[in-house]
C-alpha positions as CSV (number, residue, x, y, z in Angstrom):
1,M,16.6,3.8,-15.7
2,S,18.6,3.4,-19.0
3,E,19.2,0.4,-20.6
4,S,22.8,0.5,-20.6
5,A,23.1,0.8,-16.9
6,L,21.5,-2.5,-16.4
7,G,23.5,-4.3,-18.9
8,G,21.3,-3.7,-22.1
9,R,18.0,-4.8,-20.5
10,L,15.0,-2.9,-19.4
11,L,14.0,-3.1,-15.5
12,P,10.7,-5.0,-14.8
13,K,8.4,-2.5,-13.3
14,Y,5.3,-4.0,-11.2
15,V,2.9,-1.5,-9.9
16,H,1.1,-2.7,-6.6
17,L,-2.3,-2.4,-6.2
18,D,-3.4,-2.5,-2.6
19,M,-7.0,-3.4,-2.1
20,K,-7.0,-3.0,1.7
21,G,-7.9,0.6,1.5
22,G,-9.7,2.5,-1.0
23,P,-9.8,-0.3,-3.9
24,P,-10.8,0.8,-7.2
25,T,-14.1,-0.2,-8.9
26,L,-13.4,-2.6,-11.7
27,S,-14.6,-0.3,-14.2
28,Y,-12.1,2.4,-13.2
29,L,-9.2,-0.1,-12.8
30,L,-9.8,-1.2,-16.4
31,T,-9.3,2.5,-17.5
32,L,-5.9,2.7,-15.9
33,L,-4.4,-0.6,-17.5
34,P,-3.5,1.5,-20.8
35,M,-1.7,4.3,-18.7
36,F,0.1,1.5,-16.8
37,K,1.4,0.0,-20.0
38,E,2.2,3.3,-21.7
39,W,4.5,4.1,-18.8
40,G,6.5,1.1,-19.2
41,T,5.0,-1.3,-16.5
42,T,5.5,-4.9,-16.7
43,G,3.0,-6.2,-14.5
44,L,0.6,-5.8,-11.5
45,V,1.1,-7.0,-8.0
46,V,-2.4,-7.2,-6.8
47,E,-3.0,-7.5,-3.0
48,W,-6.7,-8.7,-2.8
49,E,-7.0,-8.5,0.8
50,D,-10.9,-8.7,1.7
51,M,-11.8,-7.7,-1.9
52,F,-11.1,-11.4,-3.2
53,P,-14.1,-13.6,-3.7
54,W,-13.2,-15.9,-0.8
55,S,-15.4,-19.1,-0.7
56,G,-16.1,-22.2,1.2
57,S,-14.7,-22.2,4.8
58,L,-13.1,-18.7,3.9
59,S,-16.3,-16.9,2.8
60,M,-16.4,-14.6,6.0
61,L,-13.1,-13.1,4.6
62,A,-14.8,-11.4,1.7
63,R,-16.3,-7.7,2.6
64,P,-19.5,-6.8,1.3
65,G,-19.0,-5.3,-2.2
66,H,-16.1,-7.6,-2.9
67,Y,-14.9,-8.5,-6.5
68,T,-16.7,-11.5,-8.0
69,L,-14.6,-14.2,-9.6
70,G,-16.2,-12.8,-13.0
71,M,-14.6,-9.5,-12.3
72,V,-11.1,-11.4,-11.2
73,G,-11.5,-13.0,-14.5
74,E,-12.3,-9.7,-16.5
75,L,-9.2,-7.9,-14.8
76,L,-6.9,-10.7,-15.8
77,R,-8.2,-10.9,-19.4
78,A,-7.9,-7.3,-19.8
79,A,-4.3,-7.1,-18.3
80,E,-3.3,-10.0,-20.6
81,Q,-4.8,-7.8,-23.7
82,H,-2.3,-5.1,-22.4
83,K,0.5,-7.7,-21.8
84,L,0.4,-6.8,-18.1
85,E,1.7,-9.9,-15.9
86,V,-1.0,-10.2,-12.8
87,V,0.9,-11.4,-9.8
88,P,-1.3,-11.9,-6.9
89,L,-0.1,-11.2,-3.3
90,V,-1.8,-13.1,-0.4
91,Q,-0.7,-12.1,3.2
92,T,0.2,-15.4,4.9
93,F,2.0,-14.3,8.4
94,G,1.9,-10.6,9.3
95,H,-0.9,-8.3,8.4
96,M,-3.4,-10.8,8.8
97,E,-6.2,-8.4,10.3
98,F,-8.8,-9.2,7.7
99,V,-8.5,-13.0,8.6
100,L,-7.8,-12.9,12.3
101,K,-10.2,-10.3,13.4
102,H,-13.0,-13.2,12.6
103,E,-14.1,-15.3,15.7
104,Q,-13.5,-18.5,13.7
105,F,-9.6,-17.7,13.2
106,K,-9.2,-15.4,16.6
107,H,-7.4,-18.7,18.0
108,L,-4.5,-18.4,15.5
109,R,-3.4,-15.1,16.8
110,E,0.3,-15.0,17.8
111,M,-1.0,-12.5,20.7
112,E,-4.5,-12.7,21.7
113,M,-5.0,-9.0,21.8
114,F,-3.8,-8.4,18.2
115,P,-5.0,-9.5,14.9
116,N,-2.0,-8.5,13.0
117,S,0.2,-11.8,13.1
118,M,-0.6,-15.3,13.3
119,M,1.3,-18.0,15.1
120,P,4.0,-19.9,13.4
121,V,3.4,-23.2,11.9
122,A,6.3,-24.3,14.1
123,V,3.8,-24.6,17.2
124,D,0.7,-25.7,14.8
125,S,-1.2,-28.8,15.6
126,E,-4.2,-30.4,14.1
127,E,-6.5,-28.6,16.3
128,R,-5.0,-25.2,15.4
129,G,-4.9,-25.5,11.9
130,V,-2.4,-23.1,10.9
131,R,-1.2,-25.1,7.8
132,V,-4.9,-25.9,6.8
133,L,-5.8,-22.0,6.9
134,V,-2.7,-20.6,4.8
135,T,-2.8,-23.7,2.5
136,E,-6.4,-22.9,1.5
137,M,-5.9,-19.2,1.0
138,V,-3.0,-19.9,-1.2
139,R,-5.2,-22.6,-3.0
140,Q,-8.2,-20.2,-3.6
141,V,-5.9,-17.5,-5.0
142,V,-4.1,-19.8,-7.4
143,A,-7.3,-21.3,-8.7
144,A,-8.3,-17.9,-9.6
145,H,-5.2,-17.2,-11.5
146,P,-5.2,-19.8,-14.4
147,S,-2.1,-18.3,-16.0
148,L,-0.4,-17.7,-12.8
149,T,3.6,-17.7,-13.2
150,T,4.4,-15.6,-10.0
151,I,2.8,-15.3,-6.4
152,H,3.6,-13.1,-3.6
153,I,3.2,-14.5,-0.1
154,G,3.7,-11.5,1.9
155,C,5.2,-12.2,5.3
156,D,6.3,-8.8,6.2
157,E,6.0,-7.0,9.5
158,V,5.2,-10.1,11.7
159,W,5.6,-7.6,14.6
160,C,4.3,-10.1,17.5
161,L,6.3,-13.3,16.7
162,G,7.8,-14.9,19.3
163,Q,5.7,-12.9,21.9
164,S,3.5,-15.6,23.0
165,G,3.8,-18.1,25.6
166,L,3.2,-20.9,23.3
167,T,6.1,-19.8,21.0
168,R,8.4,-18.6,23.4
169,Q,8.0,-21.9,25.1
170,H,8.9,-23.7,21.6
171,L,12.0,-21.5,21.3
172,E,13.3,-22.0,24.8
173,T,12.8,-25.8,24.6
174,R,14.1,-26.4,21.1
175,G,17.1,-24.0,21.4
176,R,15.7,-21.9,18.1
177,S,15.5,-18.1,17.6
178,V,12.6,-16.1,16.2
179,I,14.3,-16.0,12.8
180,D,14.4,-19.6,12.6
181,V,10.6,-20.0,13.1
182,F,9.9,-17.3,10.6
183,L,11.9,-19.0,8.0
184,E,10.4,-22.5,8.7
185,H,6.8,-20.6,8.1
186,T,7.7,-18.9,4.9
187,A,9.2,-22.2,3.6
188,M,6.0,-23.9,4.4
189,V,4.0,-21.4,2.5
190,A,6.2,-21.2,-0.6
191,T,6.4,-25.2,-0.8
192,A,2.6,-25.4,-0.6
193,A,2.3,-22.5,-3.5
194,R,5.0,-24.6,-5.7
195,Q,3.1,-27.8,-5.2
196,M,0.0,-26.3,-6.3
197,R,1.4,-24.7,-9.5
198,T,4.5,-26.3,-11.1
199,G,7.3,-24.0,-11.7
200,V,5.5,-20.8,-10.1
201,K,7.9,-18.1,-8.9
202,V,7.5,-17.1,-5.1
203,L,8.0,-13.8,-3.9
204,V,8.2,-12.6,-0.3
205,W,8.8,-9.4,1.5
206,D,12.6,-9.5,3.1
207,D,12.1,-7.7,6.1
208,M,11.9,-10.4,8.6
209,M,15.0,-12.1,7.4
210,R,17.5,-9.0,7.2
211,T,19.7,-10.3,10.1
212,A,19.4,-14.1,9.2
213,S,22.6,-15.8,8.3
214,V,23.5,-17.5,5.2
215,E,23.5,-20.8,6.7
216,Q,20.1,-20.0,8.2
217,L,18.6,-19.1,5.0
218,L,20.2,-22.3,3.3
219,E,19.1,-24.6,5.9
220,A,15.3,-23.5,5.5
221,G,15.7,-24.1,1.7
222,L,14.7,-20.3,1.1
223,D,17.4,-20.3,-1.7
224,K,15.2,-22.8,-3.9
225,L,11.8,-21.9,-2.8
226,V,11.4,-18.0,-2.9
227,Q,12.9,-14.9,-4.3
228,P,13.2,-12.0,-1.8
229,V,11.6,-8.5,-2.5
230,I,13.7,-5.9,-0.7
231,W,11.5,-2.8,0.4
232,S,12.8,0.6,1.6
233,Y,10.4,3.3,1.4
234,G,12.5,6.5,2.7
235,Q,14.1,9.2,1.0
236,V,17.5,7.5,2.0
237,L,17.9,3.7,1.6
238,A,19.4,1.9,4.8
239,F,19.9,-1.8,5.3
240,P,21.7,-3.9,7.9
241,P,25.7,-4.3,7.3
242,G,26.3,-7.0,4.7
243,M,22.7,-7.9,3.9
244,L,22.9,-7.2,0.3
245,E,26.2,-9.4,0.2
246,R,24.7,-12.3,2.2
247,Y,21.4,-12.0,-0.1
248,Q,23.4,-12.3,-3.3
249,S,25.4,-15.3,-1.8
250,V,22.2,-17.1,-1.2
251,W,20.0,-16.2,-4.2
252,G,22.5,-15.1,-6.7
253,E,22.1,-12.9,-9.9
254,G,18.6,-12.2,-10.9
255,N,16.7,-13.5,-8.1
256,I,16.4,-10.7,-5.8
257,W,13.8,-7.8,-6.1
258,G,13.4,-4.2,-4.9
259,G,10.4,-2.7,-3.5
260,S,10.0,1.2,-3.8
261,A,6.9,3.4,-2.6
262,W,4.3,5.9,-3.5
263,R,2.3,6.2,-0.6
264,G,2.3,4.7,3.0
265,A,5.6,6.0,4.2
266,T,4.8,9.6,4.9
267,G,2.1,9.5,7.7
268,S,-0.8,7.5,8.4
269,N,-3.4,10.3,7.7
270,M,-2.2,12.0,4.6
271,Q,-4.7,13.2,2.4
272,A,-2.5,14.2,-0.6
273,T,0.4,12.2,-1.5
274,T,3.8,14.2,-1.1
275,I,5.3,13.1,-4.5
276,R,8.6,14.7,-3.6
277,H,9.2,12.1,-0.9
278,H,8.5,9.1,-3.2
279,L,10.5,10.7,-6.2
280,D,13.6,10.7,-3.8
281,N,12.7,7.2,-2.9
282,H,12.9,6.1,-6.4
283,L,16.0,8.4,-7.2
284,A,17.7,6.5,-4.2
285,W,16.7,3.2,-5.7
286,L,18.8,4.2,-8.8
287,S,21.9,4.1,-6.7
288,V,21.1,0.7,-5.7
289,L,20.7,-0.6,-9.2
290,Q,24.1,0.7,-10.2
291,E,25.4,-1.9,-7.4
292,M,22.9,-4.5,-8.5
293,P,22.3,-4.2,-12.1
294,D,21.0,-7.7,-12.0
295,L,17.8,-7.0,-10.0
296,A,15.2,-9.2,-11.1
297,G,12.6,-6.1,-10.9
298,I,11.1,-3.5,-8.9
299,V,7.7,-3.7,-7.0
300,L,6.2,-0.1,-6.7
301,T,4.0,-0.3,-3.5
302,G,1.0,1.5,-4.9
303,W,0.3,3.7,-7.5
304,A,1.9,6.9,-8.5
305,R,2.7,7.8,-12.3
306,C,5.6,10.1,-11.7
307,C,7.5,7.2,-9.7
308,L,7.4,5.3,-13.2
309,A,9.1,8.0,-14.8
310,V,12.0,7.7,-12.7
311,F,12.8,4.1,-14.0
312,S,11.6,5.1,-17.6
313,S,14.2,7.4,-18.1
314,H,17.7,8.2,-16.9
315,G,16.5,9.7,-13.7
316,W,14.6,12.7,-12.9
317,T,15.3,16.0,-14.5
318,P,13.4,19.2,-15.5
319,D,12.8,17.6,-18.9
320,S,11.2,14.2,-17.2
321,H,9.0,16.4,-15.0
322,K,7.5,18.3,-18.1
323,Q,7.1,14.9,-19.7
324,C,5.4,13.5,-17.0
325,S,3.3,16.7,-16.4
326,A,2.5,16.4,-20.1
327,S,1.4,12.9,-20.2
328,L,-1.1,13.9,-17.5
329,L,-2.4,16.7,-19.8
330,L,-1.1,19.5,-17.5
331,Q,0.3,22.6,-19.0
332,E,2.4,23.4,-15.9
333,N,4.5,21.1,-14.2
334,L,3.0,18.5,-11.7
335,M,2.9,19.7,-8.1
336,L,5.2,17.8,-6.1
337,E,4.7,19.2,-2.8
338,P,0.8,20.0,-2.2
339,Y,1.2,21.0,1.6
340,M,3.3,23.9,0.5
341,F,1.0,25.5,-1.6
342,L,-2.1,26.0,0.8
343,T,-2.7,29.7,-0.3
344,G,-2.6,31.5,-3.4
345,D,-4.1,30.4,-6.8
346,E,-5.3,26.9,-7.0
347,P,-3.1,24.6,-9.1
348,E,-4.4,23.5,-12.6
349,H,-6.8,20.6,-12.9
350,P,-5.4,17.5,-14.6
351,T,-7.8,15.1,-17.1
352,F,-6.2,11.8,-16.1
353,P,-8.8,9.2,-15.0
354,G,-9.6,9.8,-11.7
355,S,-8.2,13.3,-11.7
356,N,-11.3,15.1,-10.3
357,V,-10.5,13.3,-7.0
358,Y,-7.1,14.5,-7.3
359,S,-8.3,18.4,-7.6
360,M,-11.0,17.7,-5.0
361,V,-8.4,16.7,-2.5
362,L,-6.1,19.5,-3.1
363,A,-9.3,21.6,-2.3
364,Y,-9.9,19.7,0.8
365,V,-6.3,20.1,2.2
366,R,-6.7,23.9,1.5
367,L,-9.9,24.0,3.3
368,A,-8.8,22.1,6.2
369,A,-5.4,24.3,6.4
370,Q,-7.9,27.2,6.7
371,F,-10.3,25.4,9.2
372,N,-7.3,24.4,11.5
373,D,-5.8,28.0,11.3
374,I,-9.0,29.5,12.6
375,M,-9.7,26.8,15.3
376,N,-6.3,27.1,16.7
377,S,-6.1,30.9,16.3
378,P,-5.9,33.5,19.1
379,A,-9.3,34.7,18.4
380,R,-10.8,31.5,18.9
381,A,-9.0,30.9,22.1
382,T,-9.9,34.4,23.2
383,W,-13.5,35.2,22.1
384,L,-14.8,31.8,21.0
385,N,-13.4,29.3,23.4
386,Q,-15.6,26.4,24.7
387,W,-16.1,28.0,28.2
388,Q,-17.8,31.3,26.4
389,V,-19.9,29.4,24.0
390,E,-21.6,27.2,26.4
391,R,-22.5,30.4,28.4
392,G,-23.3,32.7,25.6
393,F,-20.6,34.8,26.8
394,L,-20.0,36.3,23.2
395,N,-19.4,39.7,21.8
396,P,-20.8,40.1,18.4
397,L,-18.0,42.7,17.6
398,Q,-15.2,40.3,18.5
399,V,-16.5,37.0,16.9
400,Q,-18.4,38.3,13.6
401,V,-15.5,38.0,11.5
402,T,-14.3,34.8,12.7
403,M,-18.0,33.2,12.4
404,H,-18.1,34.7,8.9
405,E,-15.1,33.1,7.8
406,L,-16.1,29.6,9.4
407,A,-19.5,30.0,7.9
408,L,-17.9,30.3,4.4
409,I,-15.5,27.1,5.1
410,G,-18.2,25.2,6.3
411,S,-20.2,25.9,3.1
412,R,-17.5,25.1,0.9
413,L,-16.8,21.9,2.8
414,K,-20.3,20.7,2.4
415,A,-20.4,21.4,-1.3
416,L,-16.9,19.4,-1.4
417,S,-18.6,16.6,0.4
418,K,-21.2,16.0,-2.1
419,S,-18.9,16.3,-5.0
420,M,-16.5,14.2,-3.3
421,E,-19.0,11.3,-2.2
422,K,-20.3,11.1,-5.7
423,E,-16.6,10.9,-7.4
424,L,-15.2,8.4,-4.8
425,T,-18.2,6.0,-5.2
426,D,-17.8,5.9,-8.9
427,L,-14.2,5.1,-8.6
428,L,-13.3,3.8,-5.2
429,H,-16.8,2.2,-4.1
430,D,-19.5,3.6,-1.9
431,F,-17.8,2.4,1.5
432,T,-14.6,4.2,0.6
433,A,-16.5,7.4,-0.1
434,D,-18.6,6.9,3.4
435,E,-15.4,6.5,5.2
436,W,-13.4,9.2,3.5
437,V,-16.2,11.9,3.6
438,H,-17.2,10.8,7.2
439,T,-13.6,10.6,8.5
440,N,-12.3,14.0,6.9
441,I,-15.2,16.3,6.2
442,T,-18.1,15.6,8.4
443,P,-16.4,16.2,11.8
444,K,-15.2,19.6,10.6
445,T,-18.7,20.8,9.4
446,M,-20.5,19.4,12.4
447,E,-18.0,21.4,14.7
448,I,-18.7,24.6,12.5
449,D,-22.5,24.2,12.9
450,Q,-22.2,23.7,16.6
451,L,-20.4,26.8,17.0
């Protein structure tokens, strides 16, 4: 985004690092910081999740292989050297699986069956301990960030809110709405954070309050407690009628944030990022910036270098595509639609940190497509179906070509598995390597071997 379009200022850009899936090793993360800075990043929003070194009554929340306090400190110091602000994100209402899956906190679920959402503070009691839990979570995160100026308290997608008998009874007897109890809970967490660190800015995802009236937002005191992050990850941005106007009347200029995406919005099991979708998402956000040039900043939820390029220039042009590709040390333009190039010559291999994994994932996407083509082919259904295989009713003349092709794919998948495991272990921890390889590659090689 050009400076002139924003009244002579650069739009603050924060890259979101989600540690709940495939968290980077500290050594790999440190190599990325200079790249973030080079591409115009203002800071990082770090969603620590179970990789945070939780301690005391919360020690069970930290997964094996989590970062230590020393590692957190090393990241903060390195970020400071690169003049990158670090904004910790701690979920305090929705997306609480890493907390509510534990037996000690199971009683705090809004719905007993589902660990995603916590019951609101409106139905809290001394025995339940909602306030105690979230306050201690925020306290530990604040304590680990000595130079903290901004904290993000999550609160998105609290899907089960208002569905438990306890909360429904509260709503009915008090004449309140789900939005009321959401706002009350958010205000409680924000107040706790502000009491722990004077002057701290509190960010919150906005989706649960999009239909709240101006009166509801003001009555809860959120105009003084938080700054909303409006997120939308599609190629077309859609918000409820009048929402932006209501937000502007409550929070005023310079206190509303945007939230774009580089992953997580195109399917739950995508192996490769469809860059075109996310590029379009960021181009759509440029139109919002024309209407709201006083946006406080934008959080890029995840990490993708090409998305930063959109906000570092006047948009996305052939020249910016070429410049983005060159910064990744590519001679050819960066591939925007990896799933459209499943045949033909392999794409050029970049050399940015972690690029070996990028190239291997593209190789896997191609092999997986070849595997699926054969397993769903007429030849497989006709001559290699389960009934024939179990009884040995096979004609070598009719199956030899298919078996040869499968054997070749299986051999390549096994070789890729070994290389991928090593690279992922170095960059994203051994537990990530184990999960990725045995989720994506191993089932295919086992099926081939069984045939």
